[in-house]
TIRO-2110 file (N, C-alpha, C; in Angstrom, 1 decimal):
// TIRO-2110
53.7, -84.1, 32.9, N, 1, A
52.0, -84.5, 32.3, CA, 1, A
51.2, -85.2, 32.6, C, 1, A
52.4, -86.8, 33.2, N, 2, A
51.7, -87.6, 33.0, CA, 2, A
51.1, -87.7, 34.7, C, 2, A
52.0, -87.0, 35.3, N, 3, A
51.4, -86.9, 36.7, CA, 3, A
49.8, -85.6, 37.2, C, 3, A
50.3, -85.0, 36.6, N, 4, A
48.4, -84.5, 36.0, CA, 4, A
47.3, -84.7, 35.7, C, 4, A
47.9, -86.0, 34.5, N, 5, A
46.6, -86.5, 34.2, CA, 5, A
45.8, -87.4, 35.2, C, 5, A
47.4, -87.9, 36.0, N, 6, A
46.3, -89.2, 36.7, CA, 6, A
45.4, -88.5, 38.3, C, 6, A
46.5, -87.3, 38.6, N, 7, A
45.9, -86.5, 39.2, CA, 7, A
44.6, -85.7, 39.2, C, 7, A
44.3, -85.6, 37.8, N, 8, A
42.7, -84.8, 37.5, CA, 8, A
42.0, -86.9, 37.0, C, 8, A
42.7, -87.3, 37.2, N, 9, A
41.3, -88.6, 36.5, CA, 9, A
40.9, -88.9, 37.8, C, 9, A
41.8, -89.3, 39.4, N, 10, A
41.7, -89.3, 40.7, CA, 10, A
40.5, -88.4, 40.9, C, 10, A
40.6, -87.1, 40.9, N, 11, A
40.1, -85.7, 41.6, CA, 11, A
39.0, -86.4, 41.0, C, 11, A
38.2, -86.6, 39.4, N, 12, A
37.0, -87.0, 39.2, CA, 12, A
36.6, -88.0, 39.6, C, 12, A
37.1, -88.6, 39.7, N, 13, A
36.5, -90.2, 40.8, CA, 13, A
35.5, -90.2, 41.8, C, 13, A
36.8, -89.2, 42.5, N, 14, A
36.2, -88.9, 43.2, CA, 14, A
35.2, -88.0, 44.0, C, 14, A
34.4, -87.5, 42.8, N, 15, A
33.4, -86.1, 43.1, CA, 15, A
32.7, -86.8, 42.7, C, 15, A
33.0, -88.2, 41.4, N, 16, A
31.4, -88.4, 41.5, CA, 16, A
31.4, -89.6, 42.4, C, 16, A
32.2, -89.7, 43.2, N, 17, A
31.3, -90.8, 44.2, CA, 17, A
30.9, -90.2, 45.4, C, 17, A
30.7, -89.1, 45.5, N, 18, A
29.8, -88.3, 46.5, CA, 18, A
29.0, -87.8, 45.5, C, 18, A
28.1, -87.6, 46.6, N, 19, A
26.9, -86.5, 46.1, CA, 19, A
26.8, -85.2, 45.8, C, 19, A
26.2, -85.2, 44.2, N, 20, A
26.2, -83.7, 44.0, CA, 20, A
25.0, -82.8, 44.2, C, 20, A
25.8, -82.1, 44.6, N, 21, A
24.3, -80.9, 44.5, CA, 21, A
24.1, -80.8, 45.9, C, 21, A
23.1, -79.0, 46.8, N, 22, A
23.3, -79.0, 48.3, CA, 22, A
22.0, -78.5, 47.7, C, 22, A
21.0, -78.7, 49.6, N, 23, A
19.2, -77.9, 49.7, CA, 23, A
19.8, -76.8, 50.2, C, 23, A
19.2, -76.0, 50.3, N, 24, A
19.6, -74.2, 50.8, CA, 24, A
18.2, -74.0, 50.8, C, 24, A
18.1, -73.1, 52.5, N, 25, A
16.7, -72.7, 52.7, CA, 25, A
16.7, -71.5, 52.2, C, 25, A
14.7, -71.4, 51.5, N, 26, A
14.8, -70.1, 50.0, CA, 26, A
15.6, -69.0, 51.1, C, 26, A
15.2, -68.2, 52.4, N, 27, A
16.0, -67.4, 53.0, CA, 27, A
17.1, -67.5, 52.5, C, 27, A
17.4, -67.9, 52.5, N, 28, A
19.0, -68.3, 52.0, CA, 28, A
20.1, -67.7, 50.9, C, 28, A
19.0, -68.2, 49.5, N, 29, A
19.3, -68.0, 48.8, CA, 29, A
19.5, -66.5, 47.8, C, 29, A
19.1, -65.4, 48.3, N, 30, A
19.8, -64.3, 47.8, CA, 30, A
20.4, -63.7, 47.8, C, 30, A
21.3, -64.6, 49.3, N, 31, A
22.8, -64.4, 49.9, CA, 31, A
23.8, -64.8, 49.4, C, 31, A
23.7, -66.3, 48.7, N, 32, A
23.9, -67.4, 48.4, CA, 32, A
24.3, -66.7, 47.3, C, 32, A
23.0, -66.6, 46.3, N, 33, A
23.2, -66.9, 44.9, CA, 33, A
23.0, -64.9, 44.0, C, 33, A
22.2, -64.5, 44.7, N, 34, A
21.8, -62.8, 44.5, CA, 34, A
20.8, -63.0, 43.9, C, 34, A
20.5, -61.8, 43.7, N, 35, A
19.4, -61.3, 43.1, CA, 35, A
18.7, -62.3, 41.7, C, 35, A
17.4, -63.1, 41.6, N, 36, A
16.9, -63.6, 40.5, CA, 36, A
16.0, -63.1, 39.3, C, 36, A
16.6, -63.2, 38.6, N, 37, A
16.8, -62.6, 37.1, CA, 37, A
15.0, -62.8, 36.2, C, 37, A
15.0, -64.4, 36.4, N, 38, A
14.0, -64.8, 35.6, CA, 38, A
14.1, -66.7, 36.1, C, 38, A
12.6, -66.5, 35.8, N, 39, A
12.1, -68.4, 35.9, CA, 39, A
11.8, -68.9, 35.4, C, 39, A
11.1, -69.7, 35.4, N, 40, A
10.5, -71.0, 34.3, CA, 40, A
10.1, -72.2, 35.3, C, 40, A
8.9, -72.3, 35.4, N, 41, A
8.1, -72.9, 36.8, CA, 41, A
7.6, -74.5, 36.0, C, 41, A
7.9, -75.3, 36.1, N, 42, A
7.7, -76.9, 35.5, CA, 42, A
6.2, -77.5, 37.0, C, 42, A
5.3, -78.5, 35.7, N, 43, A
4.9, -79.1, 37.2, CA, 43, A
6.1, -79.9, 38.0, C, 43, A
5.8, -80.2, 38.9, N, 44, A
6.8, -80.9, 39.8, CA, 44, A
6.6, -82.7, 39.9, C, 44, A
5.3, -82.9, 39.0, N, 45, A
5.2, -84.5, 38.3, CA, 45, A
5.6, -84.4, 37.5, C, 45, A
6.3, -83.6, 36.5, N, 46, A
7.4, -84.1, 35.1, CA, 46, A
8.3, -84.2, 36.4, C, 46, A
9.2, -83.3, 37.1, N, 47, A
10.0, -84.1, 37.3, CA, 47, A
10.9, -84.9, 38.4, C, 47, A
9.5, -85.5, 39.2, N, 48, A
9.6, -86.6, 39.4, CA, 48, A
9.3, -87.5, 38.8, C, 48, A
8.9, -87.5, 37.3, N, 49, A
8.9, -88.6, 36.2, CA, 49, A
9.9, -88.4, 35.7, C, 49, A
11.0, -87.9, 35.3, N, 50, A
11.9, -87.8, 34.4, CA, 50, A
13.0, -88.8, 35.9, C, 50, A
12.6, -88.3, 37.3, N, 51, A
13.5, -89.0, 38.2, CA, 51, A
13.6, -90.5, 37.6, C, 51, A
12.8, -91.2, 37.9, N, 52, A
12.3, -92.4, 37.0, CA, 52, A
13.2, -92.6, 36.2, C, 52, A
13.1, -91.8, 35.1, N, 53, A
14.0, -92.4, 34.1, CA, 53, A
15.4, -91.9, 34.1, C, 53, A
16.2, -91.8, 35.0, N, 54, A
17.4, -91.4, 35.3, CA, 54, A
17.9, -92.2, 36.1, C, 54, A
19.3, -92.4, 36.1, N, 55, A
20.2, -93.7, 37.1, CA, 55, A
20.5, -92.4, 37.9, C, 55, A
22.2, -92.2, 38.6, N, 56, A
22.5, -91.7, 39.6, CA, 56, A
22.7, -89.4, 39.5, C, 56, A
22.1, -89.8, 38.3, N, 57, A
22.6, -87.8, 37.7, CA, 57, A
20.6, -87.2, 36.8, C, 57, A
20.9, -86.4, 37.1, N, 58, A
20.3, -86.3, 36.0, CA, 58, A
20.4, -84.6, 36.4, C, 58, A
20.6, -84.3, 34.5, N, 59, A
20.6, -83.1, 34.1, CA, 59, A
20.2, -81.9, 33.6, C, 59, A
20.1, -80.5, 33.8, N, 60, A
19.5, -79.5, 33.2, CA, 60, A
20.2, -78.5, 33.0, C, 60, A
19.5, -77.9, 31.6, N, 61, A
19.9, -77.1, 31.0, CA, 61, A
19.0, -75.5, 31.3, C, 61, A
19.4, -74.7, 31.3, N, 62, A
18.4, -73.7, 32.3, CA, 62, A
18.6, -73.0, 31.6, C, 62, A
17.5, -72.1, 30.8, N, 63, A
17.7, -70.7, 30.6, CA, 63, A
16.8, -69.3, 30.4, C, 63, A
17.0, -68.4, 29.9, N, 64, A
15.6, -67.4, 30.2, CA, 64, A
14.1, -67.7, 30.5, C, 64, A
13.8, -68.9, 29.3, N, 65, A
12.5, -69.2, 29.3, CA, 65, A
12.4, -70.9, 28.5, C, 65, A
13.7, -71.4, 29.6, N, 66, A
13.2, -72.8, 29.1, CA, 66, A
13.8, -73.5, 30.1, C, 66, A
13.5, -74.9, 29.9, N, 67, A
14.2, -76.2, 30.9, CA, 67, A
14.6, -77.4, 30.4, C, 67, A
15.9, -77.9, 29.8, N, 68, A
15.7, -79.3, 28.9, CA, 68, A
15.9, -80.3, 30.2, C, 68, A
15.5, -81.4, 30.4, N, 69, A
16.1, -82.3, 31.3, CA, 69, A
16.6, -83.8, 31.0, C, 69, A
18.0, -84.0, 31.0, N, 70, A
18.2, -84.9, 30.2, CA, 70, A
18.3, -85.9, 31.2, C, 70, A
18.5, -87.3, 30.7, N, 71, A
19.1, -88.0, 32.1, CA, 71, A
21.2, -88.4, 31.1, C, 71, A
21.4, -89.6, 32.5, N, 72, A
22.8, -89.6, 32.0, CA, 72, A
22.6, -90.0, 30.3, C, 72, A
22.2, -90.5, 29.9, N, 73, A
22.7, -91.0, 28.5, CA, 73, A
21.6, -90.4, 27.6, C, 73, A
22.2, -88.6, 27.8, N, 74, A
22.2, -87.4, 27.1, CA, 74, A
20.4, -87.7, 26.9, C, 74, A
19.5, -88.6, 26.7, N, 75, A
18.2, -88.3, 26.6, CA, 75, A
17.3, -87.3, 26.6, C, 75, A
16.6, -86.1, 26.4, N, 76, A
15.8, -86.0, 26.6, CA, 76, A
14.2, -86.2, 27.3, C, 76, A
14.2, -86.0, 28.9, N, 77, A
13.3, -86.3, 29.5, CA, 77, A
12.3, -85.5, 29.3, C, 77, A
12.9, -84.0, 29.0, N, 78, A
11.8, -83.2, 29.2, CA, 78, A
12.4, -81.8, 28.4, C, 78, A
11.5, -80.6, 28.2, N, 79, A
11.9, -79.4, 27.9, CA, 79, A
10.5, -79.1, 27.3, C, 79, A
10.3, -77.5, 28.3, N, 80, A
9.5, -76.8, 27.8, CA, 80, A
9.0, -76.1, 27.0, C, 80, A
10.0, -76.1, 26.1, N, 81, A
9.7, -75.7, 24.9, CA, 81, A
10.7, -76.6, 23.7, C, 81, A
9.5, -77.0, 22.4, N, 82, A
9.9, -77.9, 21.5, CA, 82, A
11.6, -77.2, 20.8, C, 82, A
12.8, -78.7, 21.1, N, 83, A
13.1, -78.7, 20.5, CA, 83, A
13.8, -80.7, 19.6, C, 83, A
14.5, -80.2, 18.1, N, 84, A
14.9, -81.2, 18.1, CA, 84, A
16.4, -82.4, 18.7, C, 84, A
17.0, -81.6, 18.9, N, 85, A
18.6, -82.1, 19.4, CA, 85, A
19.2, -81.8, 20.3, C, 85, A
19.7, -81.9, 20.9, N, 86, A
20.6, -80.6, 21.7, CA, 86, A
21.7, -80.1, 21.1, C, 86, A
22.0, -79.3, 21.5, N, 87, A
23.3, -78.2, 21.3, CA, 87, A
24.7, -78.8, 22.2, C, 87, A
25.3, -79.0, 21.2, N, 88, A
26.9, -79.9, 21.8, CA, 88, A
27.7, -78.1, 23.1, C, 88, A
26.9, -77.5, 22.4, N, 89, A
27.4, -76.3, 23.1, CA, 89, A
26.5, -75.6, 24.9, C, 89, A
26.2, -76.4, 24.5, N, 90, A
25.4, -76.1, 25.7, CA, 90, A
26.5, -77.0, 26.9, C, 90, A
26.0, -76.5, 28.4, N, 91, A
27.0, -76.9, 29.3, CA, 91, A
25.6, -77.2, 30.6, C, 91, A
25.4, -78.2, 30.7, N, 92, A
24.5, -78.5, 32.2, CA, 92, A
25.1, -78.7, 33.3, C, 92, A
23.7, -78.1, 34.2, N, 93, A
23.8, -78.9, 35.5, CA, 93, A
23.5, -79.8, 36.2, C, 93, A
24.7, -80.4, 36.5, N, 94, A
24.5, -82.2, 36.8, CA, 94, A
23.5, -82.6, 38.3, C, 94, A
22.8, -82.7, 39.0, N, 95, A
22.8, -83.0, 40.5, CA, 95, A
22.8, -84.9, 40.5, C, 95, A
23.0, -85.6, 41.5, N, 96, A
22.8, -86.2, 41.9, CA, 96, A
21.4, -86.2, 42.2, C, 96, A
19.9, -87.2, 41.9, N, 97, A
19.4, -88.0, 41.7, CA, 97, A
18.8, -87.4, 42.4, C, 97, A
19.2, -88.2, 43.6, N, 98, A
19.1, -87.9, 45.2, CA, 98, A
18.6, -87.0, 46.0, C, 98, A
19.4, -85.8, 45.9, N, 99, A
19.2, -83.8, 45.7, CA, 99, A
17.8, -83.7, 44.9, C, 99, A
17.9, -84.2, 44.4, N, 100, A
16.3, -83.5, 43.7, CA, 100, A
15.1, -84.6, 44.5, C, 100, A
15.5, -85.9, 44.6, N, 101, A
14.8, -86.5, 44.9, CA, 101, A
14.1, -85.3, 46.7, C, 101, A
15.7, -85.7, 47.1, N, 102, A
14.6, -84.7, 48.6, CA, 102, A
13.6, -83.4, 48.8, C, 102, A
14.8, -83.1, 48.0, N, 103, A
14.2, -81.3, 47.4, CA, 103, A
12.8, -81.8, 47.3, C, 103, A
12.3, -82.9, 46.1, N, 104, A
10.8, -82.8, 46.3, CA, 104, A
10.1, -84.0, 47.4, C, 104, A
10.4, -84.2, 48.7, N, 105, A
10.7, -84.8, 49.3, CA, 105, A
9.6, -84.3, 50.5, C, 105, A
8.0, -83.6, 50.2, N, 106, A
7.6, -82.9, 50.6, CA, 106, A
6.7, -83.0, 51.2, C, 106, A
7.4, -81.7, 52.9, N, 107, A
7.1, -81.7, 54.2, CA, 107, A
5.5, -81.4, 54.1, C, 107, A
4.5, -80.6, 53.9, N, 108, A
3.9, -80.2, 53.3, CA, 108, A
2.5, -80.9, 53.8, C, 108, A
1.0, -81.0, 54.1, N, 109, A
0.0, -81.3, 54.4, CA, 109, A
-0.4, -81.7, 52.2, C, 109, A
-0.1, -80.2, 52.0, N, 110, A
-0.7, -80.1, 49.9, CA, 110, A
0.9, -79.0, 49.7, C, 110, A
0.8, -80.0, 48.9, N, 111, A
2.3, -79.8, 48.2, CA, 111, A
2.6, -79.1, 47.2, C, 111, A
3.6, -78.1, 47.2, N, 112, A
3.2, -77.0, 46.0, CA, 112, A
3.4, -78.0, 44.3, C, 112, A
2.5, -77.4, 43.6, N, 113, A
2.4, -78.2, 42.0, CA, 113, A
3.6, -77.5, 41.4, C, 113, A
4.4, -76.7, 41.6, N, 114, A
5.3, -76.4, 40.4, CA, 114, A
6.7, -76.3, 41.1, C, 114, A
7.9, -76.9, 40.9, N, 115, A
9.0, -76.6, 40.7, CA, 115, A
9.7, -75.5, 39.6, C, 115, A
10.3, -74.3, 40.3, N, 116, A
10.8, -73.6, 39.8, CA, 116, A
12.4, -73.4, 39.6, C, 116, A
12.7, -72.7, 38.1, N, 117, A
14.5, -72.7, 37.5, CA, 117, A
14.4, -71.4, 37.7, C, 117, A
15.8, -70.8, 38.6, N, 118, A
15.5, -69.7, 38.6, CA, 118, A
17.1, -69.4, 38.2, C, 118, A
17.5, -68.2, 37.3, N, 119, A
18.2, -67.8, 37.3, CA, 119, A
18.6, -66.4, 38.0, C, 119, A
20.0, -66.4, 38.6, N, 120, A
20.4, -65.3, 39.8, CA, 120, A
21.5, -64.7, 39.3, C, 120, A
22.0, -63.7, 39.8, N, 121, A
23.0, -63.1, 38.8, CA, 121, A
24.2, -63.7, 39.2, C, 121, A
24.5, -64.9, 40.5, N, 122, A
25.5, -65.6, 40.1, CA, 122, A
25.3, -67.2, 39.6, C, 122, A
24.4, -68.0, 39.6, N, 123, A
24.4, -68.6, 39.4, CA, 123, A
22.5, -68.7, 39.2, C, 123, A
22.2, -70.5, 38.7, N, 124, A
21.0, -70.7, 38.8, CA, 124, A
20.4, -72.0, 39.1, C, 124, A
19.4, -71.5, 40.1, N, 125, A
18.8, -72.9, 41.4, CA, 125, A
17.6, -73.6, 40.7, C, 125, A
17.2, -74.6, 41.3, N, 126, A
16.0, -75.5, 41.2, CA, 126, A
15.3, -75.0, 42.7, C, 126, A
13.9, -75.0, 42.3, N, 127, A
13.4, -74.0, 43.8, CA, 127, A
12.2, -74.8, 43.9, C, 127, A
11.4, -74.8, 44.9, N, 128, A
10.4, -76.4, 45.4, CA, 128, A
10.0, -76.2, 47.0, C, 128, A
8.5, -75.1, 47.2, N, 129, A
8.2, -75.1, 48.2, CA, 129, A
9.5, -74.3, 49.5, C, 129, A
10.1, -74.5, 50.2, N, 130, A
10.6, -73.5, 51.1, CA, 130, A
12.0, -74.2, 50.7, C, 130, A
12.8, -74.9, 49.8, N, 131, A
13.9, -75.0, 49.5, CA, 131, A
14.4, -75.1, 48.0, C, 131, A
15.9, -74.8, 48.4, N, 132, A
16.4, -74.6, 46.8, CA, 132, A
17.9, -75.5, 46.6, C, 132, A
18.0, -76.3, 45.6, N, 133, A
19.1, -76.5, 46.1, CA, 133, A
20.0, -76.5, 44.2, C, 133, A
21.4, -76.1, 43.7, N, 134, A
22.4, -75.7, 43.5, CA, 134, A
23.6, -76.6, 44.0, C, 134, A
24.7, -75.5, 43.7, N, 135, A
26.2, -76.4, 44.1, CA, 135, A
26.9, -77.6, 43.3, C, 135, A
26.0, -77.4, 42.2, N, 136, A
26.0, -79.3, 41.4, CA, 136, A
27.8, -78.8, 40.9, C, 136, A
27.2, -79.5, 39.6, N, 137, A
28.5, -79.0, 38.6, CA, 137, A
28.6, -79.0, 37.4, C, 137, A
29.5, -78.3, 37.0, N, 138, A
28.9, -77.9, 34.9, CA, 138, A
29.6, -79.0, 34.5, C, 138, A
28.0, -79.4, 33.6, N, 139, A
29.1, -80.9, 32.5, CA, 139, A
28.1, -80.4, 31.3, C, 139, A
29.6, -80.5, 29.7, N, 140, A
31.2, -80.1, 30.2, CA, 140, A
31.4, -79.4, 30.9, C, 140, A
32.2, -79.2, 31.7, N, 141, A
33.4, -80.4, 31.4, CA, 141, A
34.0, -81.5, 32.8, C, 141, A
33.0, -81.2, 33.7, N, 142, A
33.1, -82.3, 34.9, CA, 142, A
31.6, -83.6, 34.6, C, 142, A
31.9, -84.2, 33.5, N, 143, A
30.7, -85.4, 33.5, CA, 143, A
31.6, -86.8, 33.8, C, 143, A
30.5, -87.4, 34.3, N, 144, A
31.0, -88.8, 34.8, CA, 144, A
30.9, -89.3, 33.7, C, 144, A
32.2, -90.9, 33.9, N, 145, A
32.2, -91.5, 32.2, CA, 145, A
30.9, -91.5, 31.5, C, 145, A
29.8, -92.1, 32.8, N, 146, A
28.7, -93.1, 31.7, CA, 146, A
28.2, -91.8, 30.6, C, 146, A
28.2, -90.5, 31.3, N, 147, A
27.9, -89.4, 30.0, CA, 147, A
28.7, -88.9, 29.4, C, 147, A
30.0, -89.7, 29.2, N, 148, A
31.4, -89.4, 28.4, CA, 148, A
31.3, -90.4, 27.3, C, 148, A
30.9, -91.2, 28.2, N, 149, A
30.9, -92.9, 26.9, CA, 149, A
29.2, -92.4, 25.8, C, 149, A
28.4, -92.0, 26.9, N, 150, A
27.5, -91.4, 25.7, CA, 150, A
27.8, -90.4, 24.5, C, 150, A
28.6, -89.0, 25.5, N, 151, A
29.0, -88.3, 24.2, CA, 151, A
29.2, -89.2, 23.0, C, 151, A
30.2, -89.0, 23.6, N, 152, A
31.4, -90.1, 22.5, CA, 152, A
30.6, -90.5, 21.4, C, 152, A
29.4, -90.9, 21.9, N, 153, A
28.7, -92.6, 20.1, CA, 153, A
28.3, -90.8, 19.3, C, 153, A
28.3, -89.6, 19.7, N, 154, A
27.7, -88.6, 19.0, CA, 154, A
28.5, -88.0, 18.1, C, 154, A
28.1, -87.7, 17.2, N, 155, A
28.4, -86.6, 15.7, CA, 155, A
28.3, -85.4, 16.2, C, 155, A
29.2, -84.0, 15.9, N, 156, A
29.0, -83.0, 15.4, CA, 156, A
28.8, -82.4, 14.2, C, 156, A
27.0, -82.2, 13.9, N, 157, A
26.9, -81.7, 12.2, CA, 157, A
26.3, -80.6, 12.4, C, 157, A
26.5, -79.8, 12.3, N, 158, A
26.3, -78.4, 12.4, CA, 158, A
26.1, -78.1, 12.9, C, 158, A
27.4, -78.1, 14.6, N, 159, A
26.9, -77.3, 15.9, CA, 159, A
25.4, -77.7, 16.4, C, 159, A
24.9, -79.2, 16.2, N, 160, A
24.0, -79.4, 16.9, CA, 160, A
24.9, -81.5, 16.9, C, 160, A
24.0, -81.5, 18.0, N, 161, A
24.5, -83.5, 18.1, CA, 161, A
23.2, -84.1, 17.5, C, 161, A
24.2, -84.7, 17.0, N, 162, A
23.0, -86.4, 16.2, CA, 162, A
23.5, -87.9, 16.7, C, 162, A
22.6, -88.1, 17.4, N, 163, A
22.6, -89.7, 17.5, CA, 163, A
23.4, -90.5, 16.7, C, 163, A
23.9, -91.2, 16.7, N, 164, A
24.6, -92.4, 15.7, CA, 164, A
24.0, -93.3, 16.3, C, 164, A
23.7, -94.4, 15.6, N, 165, A
23.4, -96.0, 15.6, CA, 165, A
24.2, -96.7, 14.9, C, 165, A
24.6, -98.1, 15.5, N, 166, A
25.4, -98.5, 14.5, CA, 166, A
24.5, -100.3, 14.1, C, 166, A
END
């Protein structure tokens, strides 16, 4: 059991030492992720602003009618719908911030105004102009230490997370 724990710690550290997420041409997305079921659009400038408030990682919670963006401290940077706090049952898509920055690095003379968060048959993707990003990890269970440290400072009360202060 001890050997398995050590192997898991080494694996987690290896994963987070690498860039998380991959960019695809939109023409390849249906074959990889399936048919689009729903989408939520957000102004690209909202995502760019959120990136400025994150560290190495950015987290997205994507539902049929909402997108919540958090930084590594689990601070809500944006939510399309008003929410008071984070639900501890949520599983986020965790990207390296650099992947989302590359996705938004437009090569067009007139960049698209919106980023689309799509739920597809096999997964959800973040789409901007001619490309989409995915191949992320789910957090939890695979969260970097900086997020785990913050999460350990939360209390679970009535199925919602509430930040505690010292």
